[in-house]
N, C-alpha and C positions, 0 to 999 in steps of 0.2 A: 230655453227650448233646446231640447236634445236633437242630434242629428236625425234619429229615427223618427221622432214626432214631426219634424219639418218634412222628411220624406213622405210620410203618410198624409200630411196635410197637403203637400203639393199634388200628390196623386188624387186625392179626393177633390181638390179644386179643378184639376184637369178634367175629372169625370164629370162634375156638375156644370162646369162653365160651358161645356159643348153639348149638353143634353138636348136643348131645344133645337140646335142647329142639326144635330144628328138625326132627330126625329123627322124634321122638315125634309132632309135630303134623303132619307132612307125608309120612309114611311110605308112604302109599297112592300118592301122586303120584310119590314117588321110585322106588317099586317098578315102577310103570307105566313109568317112563322107562328103567329098567334092562332090563325085559322088551323094549320096543320097540328099544332099542340092540342088544341081542343078536340079535334077530329080523332086524335091518337088515343084519346081515353076510351073509345069504342073498339079499339083493335086488340088482337091477341098480344100477349106480352112481348114476344120476340119482334113482331112487326111494329109494335108500339115503340119499343126502344129505338129501332131504326128511324121511325118517323120523328121522334124527338131529336135525334142526332141530325137528321137532315134539317129540321126546323132551325136547330142551333147554327148549322153551317150557313143557311140561307141569311140569317140575321148577321152573324159574324162576317161572312163574305161582304155584305153591304157596308157595314160599319168600318171594317179594317181597309176595304179598298178605298173608301172616302179618307180614312186617316192617312193613307200613304199615297193619296192622289192618283189612283187607278181609275179605269173606266167606270162610271157610276151605274150604268144600266138604267132601267126605267124606275127612277126613285128608289134606286138601290136594288131593285129586283132582276136578277139574271142568275144564270148558272153557267159559269165559265171555268177557266183552268184553276182560278183561285178557289173556287168552291170544291172542285175535285181535290185540290191539295189539302184543303181544310178537312174534307171528309176523310182523306187518308191519315192525316194527323190525329184526328179525333178517334178513329178506329185503332190506331196503333197505341195511342195513350190509353184507351179503354182497355185494349187487349193487355197492355203492361200492367195496369193497376189490377185487372183481374187476376192475372198470373201471380203477381206478389201477394194479392190478397188470398188466393187459394193456398199459396205456400204457408202464409201466416196461419190460415185457418187450421191446416194440418198441424203445425207447431203448437198452437193454442191448445188443440184438442189432445195432443199427445201429452202436453204438460198437465192438462187438467185430469186426464185418465191415469197418469202416473201418479199424481198426488192423491187422487181418490182412491185408487187401488192400494197405495201404501197405507192409507187411513182405514180403508174397509176392504180387505182381500176378497170378500164374498159379495162385492158391489153388484147390484142389479142395474146394469147399464141402461135398461129401459124405464127406470123409475126416476122421475125428477126429484122426488122427495129423498130418495136414496143418495143421489148426487149431492143435494143440498146438505144433508147430514154428514155425508163423508167429507165434503170441503169444509164444513163448519168445524169438524173435529180434527182437521189437519194441522192446525196451529199456524205457524209462520209460513208453512208450505202452502196452505190454503190461501193466504193473502197473496203469494206469489202467483198462483194459479188464478186469482181474481184480477190481478194487475195485468196479466199477460194479454187479455183482449183489449184493454185500454192502451196498452203500449202498442199493440198492433195497429189499432185505429189511428193513434197518433202518427205512427210510421206512414200509414196510407195518406194522411192529410198533409204531412210533410212532402211526400212523393207528388201528390197533386200540386202543391204550391211550387215545387221545384220545376214542374212542368207547365206552369200557368202561363208562360210567354211563348208557348209553341205556336198559338194561332197568330198573333202579330208577327212573330218571326217567319212563319210559313208564307204570309201574305207579302211582307216586305222583301223577303229574300227570294221569292218565286220558286220555292221548293219545299217539300215536306220537312218540316223541322220539328223532332220530338226530342230524342236524346241530345242532339246537337244544339237544342236551345237550353239544355240543362245548366251550363256555365253562366248564362244570363242572370239567373236567379241566385247566384252564390252570394251569400251574406244578406239577402233580401227577403228571406222567409218571413221573418217577423213583420216586416213592412207590408208584405202582401197578405199575410193573415189578418192584420188589424184593418187594412184597407178593405178587404173582401168582406169581412164581418160587418164593418161599418156601413157598407154599400147595401149589403143583403139584409139588414135589419128592418128597414120599412117594409119590403115585401113579406118577410116572415111575420111581422107584426099583423099586416093586413090578413095575411092567411089565417093566422091564429084567431083573430077577431071574427072574421067571417065563418070559419069553420065552427067556433063557439056559438055564434049566433044562429047559424043556418045549418045545423049538423047533417041534414038529409039532402040539402042542395048541392049535389056533387056537381052537376052540370055548371052551375052558376059559379061555384068555388073554381072549377077548372078554368073557366073563362077569365075570372078576376085574376088568378094567379098567372095565367098566360099573358094577360095585358100588363101586369105589373113586371113580369119578367122581361117582356120585349119592348115596352114603352118606357121603362125606367131602368131595370137592372142591366140589361144587355148594353145599352148606349153608355151609361155611367161607367160600368165595368171596362168597356172597350176603351173609353177615354183615359181611364186610370192606368190600365195595362199598357196602353200605347206609350204614356208618359214614362212609365217604369222602364219599358222595353227600350226606349230611345236613350235614356240615361245609362241603361246597362250596356247598350251597344257602343256608346261613345266610350265608356270606360274600358270595355274589352278591346276596342280598336286603338286605344291610346298606348 
């Protein structure tokens, strides 16, 4: 067994072994997050995003406060300093990802436009078929234009994984930690990627099955996804990330 697979296995065991205890200790906070997530489906997009972030903060606050021995609240349900710090960390993280994403979008658009214009100087930028024809006839340059969005998405996923320990660091260190948590994930991106994908696979599969079986049952699908997210994914992910965070913190302090 390689060191990487051992690290992934340890993280998964840490997440799954504490699942029942986490739900039992934090069920009120997890239930509040579920209700808020379901209600958010009826809200305007901007308010919906804020509601989803708040639901995430409520659940993470309960789970990470328990993991680091903080005041539990009423079965995890409370809004205190840790939750305000987590909210700040999430807002900063989302802002950073949106900023980088916007820059990459401009770069990708410039590359695509440059390649398309070189292939078809009279390109009709408002026609999707003209874009496809221009990029298809651009040869190797067209391949580069096609790979640019994939590379940009990969960069954003890498950035999100590098910031994955911001939440446990924020609660453990009693301060908003975003870029300062960046060193904690050095050399652990592959472990985080495999662990997150493995943990997220069951809810993704359930969502796909329910969505295919009941294509018009949006309310039911939202409720099922919310329950899978906060009664399974959030607790196991918190356990796995806490394990990785503690390992990283020990190495960093050494």
